[in-house]
C-alpha positions in Angstrom: -10.0 -12.3 32.8 -9.1 -12.5 29.1 -8.9 -8.7 28.7 -6.7 -8.5 31.8 -4.3 -11.0 30.3 -4.2 -9.1 27.0 -3.4 -5.8 28.8 -0.7 -7.6 30.9 1.0 -9.1 27.8 0.8 -5.8 25.9 2.3 -3.9 28.9 5.1 -6.5 29.1 5.7 -6.2 25.3 5.9 -2.4 25.5 8.2 -2.5 28.5 10.6 -4.9 26.7 10.3 -3.3 23.3 13.4 -1.0 23.4 15.5 -4.2 23.7 14.3 -5.3 20.2 14.7 -2.0 18.3 11.2 -0.7 19.1 10.5 3.0 18.7 9.9 4.7 22.1 6.7 6.6 21.4 3.6 5.4 19.5 3.0 7.2 16.2 -0.5 8.6 15.9 -2.5 7.6 12.7 -5.8 8.7 11.2 -8.6 6.3 10.4 -7.0 5.5 7.0 -3.6 4.6 8.7 -1.8 7.7 7.6 0.5 9.4 10.1 -0.8 12.7 11.6 0.4 15.4 13.8 0.3 14.3 17.5 -1.8 17.4 18.3 -4.5 16.5 15.8 -6.8 14.8 18.2 -9.9 15.2 15.9 -8.4 12.7 13.4 -6.5 10.4 15.9 -7.8 6.8 15.5 -4.8 4.5 15.9 -1.3 4.1 17.3 1.6 2.6 15.4 4.6 1.0 16.9 7.7 0.4 14.8 10.4 -2.2 15.4 13.2 -4.0 13.5 14.3 -7.6 13.7 17.9 -8.7 13.8 17.7 -9.3 10.0 16.4 -5.8 9.3 12.8 -6.6 8.8 10.7 -3.5 9.6 7.6 -4.4 11.7 4.7 -1.9 12.1 2.0 -2.9 14.6 -1.2 -0.8 14.6 -3.5 -0.7 17.6 -6.8 1.0 18.3 -6.8 3.7 21.1 -8.1 0.9 23.3 -4.9 -1.2 22.5 -6.6 -3.8 20.3 -4.4 -5.1 17.5 -5.7 -4.0 14.0 -2.9 -4.7 11.6 0.7 -5.8 11.3 2.9 -4.7 8.3 6.3 -6.3 7.6 8.8 -4.8 5.1 11.8 -7.0 4.3 15.1 -5.5 3.1 15.2 -4.6 -0.6 16.5 -7.2 -3.1 17.0 -6.6 -6.8 14.3 -9.2 -7.8 12.1 -9.4 -4.7 11.1 -7.1 -1.9 8.6 -8.7 0.4 5.9 -6.6 2.1 3.2 -8.4 4.1 0.0 -7.1 5.8 -2.1 -8.9 8.4 -5.5 -7.5 9.2 -7.5 -8.4 12.3 -11.1 -8.1 13.3 -12.3 -6.4 16.5 -12.4 -9.7 18.3 -8.7 -10.2 17.5 -9.2 -12.9 14.8 -7.1 -12.8 11.6 -9.3 -11.9 8.6 -6.7 -11.3 5.9 -3.1 -11.8 5.1 -1.4 -10.4 2.0 2.2 -10.9 0.8 3.3 -8.6 -2.0 6.4 -8.5 -4.1 7.1 -4.7 -4.3 9.5 -5.2 -7.2 6.6 -6.2 -9.5 3.4 -5.7 -7.5 2.4 -9.4 -7.7 0.7 -10.7 -4.5 -1.0 -13.5 -2.7 -4.0 -12.7 -0.4 -5.5 -15.2 1.9 -8.9 -14.5 3.5 -10.3 -16.0 6.8 -13.6 -16.2 8.6 -13.8 -17.4 12.2 -10.2 -18.6 11.9 -11.0 -20.7 8.8 -9.5 -20.0 5.4 -12.3 -19.1 3.0 -10.4 -18.0 -0.1 -7.1 -17.0 -1.8 -6.3 -14.6 -4.6 -3.1 -14.6 -6.6 -2.4 -11.5 -8.6 -0.1 -12.4 -11.5 0.2 -8.9 -13.1 -1.5 -7.2 -16.1 -4.9 -7.4 -14.4 -4.8 -11.2 -14.2 -6.1 -12.8 -11.0 -6.4 -16.4 -10.0 -9.2 -16.8 -7.4 -9.8 -19.8 -5.1 -12.9 -19.8 -2.9 -14.1 -22.4 -0.4 -16.4 -24.6 -2.4 -14.6 -24.1 -5.7 -13.3 -27.4 -7.2 -10.4 -25.4 -8.9 -9.2 -21.8 -9.1 -10.9 -19.4 -11.5 -9.4 -16.7 -13.5 -10.7 -13.1 -13.2 -9.8 -9.5 -14.2 -10.2 -8.3 -10.6 -10.0 -9.4 -7.0 -13.7 -9.9 -6.1 -12.9 -10.2 -2.4 -12.3 -6.4 -2.5 -14.8 -3.7 -3.3 -14.7 -2.5 -6.9 -16.6 0.2 -8.9 -19.4 -1.5 -10.9 -19.5 1.3 -13.4 -17.4 1.6 -16.5 -14.0 3.3 -16.2 -15.3 6.3 -18.0 -18.2 6.8 -15.6 -16.0 6.3 -12.6 -13.5 8.8 -13.9 -16.3 11.4 -14.4 -17.4 10.7 -10.8 -13.8 11.1 -9.3 -12.5 14.0 -11.5 -14.5 16.9 -9.8 -13.2 15.8 -6.4 -9.5 15.9 -7.4 -9.3 19.1 -9.4 -6.0 21.2 -9.3 -5.3 24.7 -10.5 -2.2 24.9 -12.8 -0.2 26.5 -10.0 -1.0 23.5 -7.7 0.4 20.8 -10.0 3.4 19.1 -8.5 6.7 18.9 -10.3 6.8 15.1 -9.8 4.0 12.5 -10.1 1.9 12.1 -7.0 -0.5 9.6 -5.6 -4.0 10.7 -4.6 -5.8 8.5 -2.0 -9.6 8.5 -2.1 -11.5 6.9 0.8 -15.1 5.8 -0.1 -17.3 4.5 2.7 -19.9 2.0 1.3 -22.7 0.5 3.3 -23.9 -3.2 3.2 -26.3 -2.4 0.4 -23.5 -1.0 -1.8 -24.5 2.7 -1.4 -21.9 5.4 -1.1 -22.1 7.0 2.3 -19.0 9.2 2.5 -16.1 10.3 0.4 -12.8 11.7 1.6 
């Protein structure tokens, strides 16, 4: 009964979406949430729907191929001092597990983490590798040099660089004219062992 209602609500949302600035066709994404060619069925994991609010906020909703909501990204219009970008992440059962609000003008952010609909922690990034962390059970926030809610390499920077460097080698003719970002996906199991690198 619950799944039927969900499908009914989703169908109603999709049918009304053109009235609210919704894109007509879902955009296919790979498992890392990057857009892919619609014909690339081997890497097709998610659908993204894009819409805009009356005050020009861009909303990107990401669903599994079974129409389960995974993530909502919101990008507010650019302002000289502040440009808000927020991300909401959902578990397979539809419960909110993380909400992050970022100021794109200076990369500072606030992340709130949930378990079973209960807030279990918050992390405030203040810039220059300074984090303020509050966990359930803490009497007061603690300062840290990293966000310990997220996976981080436990090795030194030198060792991690040596590990990554062979995987991102370029020939001189391949170097881009402008600086580029390289995204590396590392799948880690519950014991902390690396299972797969892309």
